[in-house]
Each structure stands twice: as C-alpha cells, then as structure tokens.
C-alpha positions as CSV (number, residue, x, y, z in Angstrom):
1,M,122.1,98.2,197.0
2,Q,124.1,101.3,197.2
3,F,125.3,103.6,194.5
4,R,129.1,102.8,194.9
5,D,128.3,99.3,194.4
6,L,126.5,99.7,191.0
7,S,129.0,102.4,189.8
8,G,131.8,100.2,190.6
9,Q,133.2,102.2,193.5
10,A,133.1,99.5,195.8
11,G,136.1,97.9,194.8
12,P,136.8,94.1,193.2
13,G,134.3,91.7,194.4
14,E,134.8,88.0,194.6
15,S,136.4,86.1,191.9
16,S,134.1,83.7,190.1
17,M,136.0,80.6,191.4
18,T,135.9,82.0,195.1
19,I,131.7,82.2,194.6
20,A,131.8,78.6,192.9
21,S,133.6,77.3,195.9
22,R,130.8,78.5,198.0
23,V,128.2,77.5,196.1
24,A,129.8,73.8,195.9
25,A,129.9,74.0,199.8
26,A,126.5,75.3,200.3
27,R,125.2,72.4,198.2
28,R,127.1,70.0,199.8
29,R,125.5,71.7,203.2
30,Q,122.2,71.2,201.9
31,L,122.7,67.4,200.7
32,Q,124.0,66.6,204.3
33,R,120.9,68.3,206.0
34,F,118.6,65.9,204.4
35,E,117.9,62.2,204.9
36,P,119.5,59.8,202.0
37,G,116.9,58.4,199.7
38,R,114.3,61.6,200.3
39,K,113.5,63.6,197.3
40,V,114.6,66.7,199.0
41,F,118.0,67.6,198.3
42,C,118.0,71.5,198.4
43,N,116.7,74.0,200.9
44,A,113.9,75.0,198.0
45,L,112.2,71.8,197.9
46,M,111.5,71.7,201.8
47,S,108.3,71.0,203.3
48,S,106.5,73.1,205.9
49,A,107.7,70.6,208.4
50,Q,111.5,70.6,207.1
51,V,111.2,74.4,207.4
52,R,110.4,74.2,210.8
53,R,113.2,71.7,211.8
54,H,115.9,73.4,209.5
55,C,115.3,77.0,209.9
56,R,115.0,77.8,213.9
57,L,115.7,81.4,214.5
58,D,116.6,82.7,217.7
59,S,114.4,85.0,219.6
60,E,116.1,88.4,218.1
61,T,115.9,87.4,214.4
62,A,112.6,85.9,214.7
63,R,111.4,89.4,216.1
64,F,113.1,90.7,213.2
65,L,111.2,88.3,211.0
66,R,108.0,89.0,212.4
67,D,108.2,92.9,211.8
68,A,109.0,92.2,208.8
69,V,105.8,89.9,207.8
70,E,103.8,92.5,209.3
71,R,105.4,95.6,208.0
72,F,104.9,94.2,204.5
73,G,101.9,92.0,204.8
74,F,103.5,88.5,203.6
75,S,101.5,85.8,203.5
76,A,102.5,82.3,205.1
77,R,103.6,81.1,201.5
78,A,106.2,83.9,201.5
79,Y,107.0,83.2,205.1
80,D,108.4,80.0,204.1
81,R,110.1,81.0,200.9
82,I,111.8,83.6,203.0
83,L,113.0,81.0,205.7
84,K,114.1,78.7,202.7
85,L,115.9,81.8,201.0
86,A,117.8,83.1,204.3
87,R,118.5,79.2,204.9
88,T,120.3,79.0,201.6
89,I,121.9,82.6,202.4
90,A,123.3,81.1,205.6
91,D,124.4,78.2,203.8
92,L,126.5,80.6,201.3
93,D,128.0,82.3,204.4
94,A,128.9,78.8,205.9
95,S,126.5,79.4,209.1
96,D,125.0,76.7,211.0
97,S,122.2,79.3,211.9
98,I,120.4,81.7,210.3
99,G,121.0,85.5,211.6
100,A,119.1,88.4,211.1
101,A,121.3,89.4,208.4
102,H,120.5,86.5,206.3
103,I,116.6,87.1,206.9
104,A,117.2,91.2,205.9
105,E,118.8,89.8,202.8
106,A,116.1,87.4,201.9
107,V,113.1,89.9,202.9
108,Q,115.1,92.2,200.5
109,Y,114.7,90.1,197.7
110,R,111.0,89.0,198.3
111,A,110.0,92.7,198.5
112,L,112.2,93.4,195.4
113,D,110.5,90.0,193.7
114,R,107.1,91.3,194.8
115,D,107.6,95.0,193.7
116,F,108.7,93.6,189.9
117,W,105.7,91.5,189.7
118,Q,103.2,94.1,190.8
119,T,104.7,96.6,187.8
120,A,105.0,94.2,185.3
C-alpha cells in the first residue's frame, strides 16, 4: 500500500454497491466451480486435490509463487492457503485464470498475517 492510498490522495475508490456486486459475482463463480451436493461451496474449503485442480498456474506465475515460497519460507499449508486466496482474488477480478498479480496480492496478505502474529 502506498502513502497516497492511505492519505486519500489516490482518488475515490469503488462504491459499496460496486464492491457488493463483484463479491456476489465471485460467490456465484465459486458455487458453479464445485460439484452440487458436495460440502465445498467456496474456495476456502477446497481440499488439496481441489486446489491442484482449480488453481492451476502458467509457468511464469508458478515460478513467481515458487520464488515467494522460497524467499519467505512458507510451509505446504501456507502454499495451499496462498493458492486458495489467489483463486478468490482472481474470482473477484472475474478471471478464469490465476495470474502473477493475484499471487502477489495473496502472498502480501499472507506475509502481513505472518508478521502480525509473530509480533502479537
């Protein structure tokens, strides 16, 4: 996050109605992704096998994630969580594929979360 974002100098953001619409569309995408009758209805509940099926990365994005995992020393559990979060971020973007920007945002949130719990 940049200073201009925090200070309000970045200009107006999305309206609440626009954000609500994007969230509803992302939830519909997630419901369509999973088989009816299953207990999984959102990305956060995916099993490891479902993560492998629904969170495929192109070679450039996979390389980016590999570098982040090695740099920050993320565990296998953190790796799956990053992929689930990146899938959700991509859904909010109405994107069928997970791109490097989605991974970068998910890694950023994971790193912030990790820093917070280590200092708390």
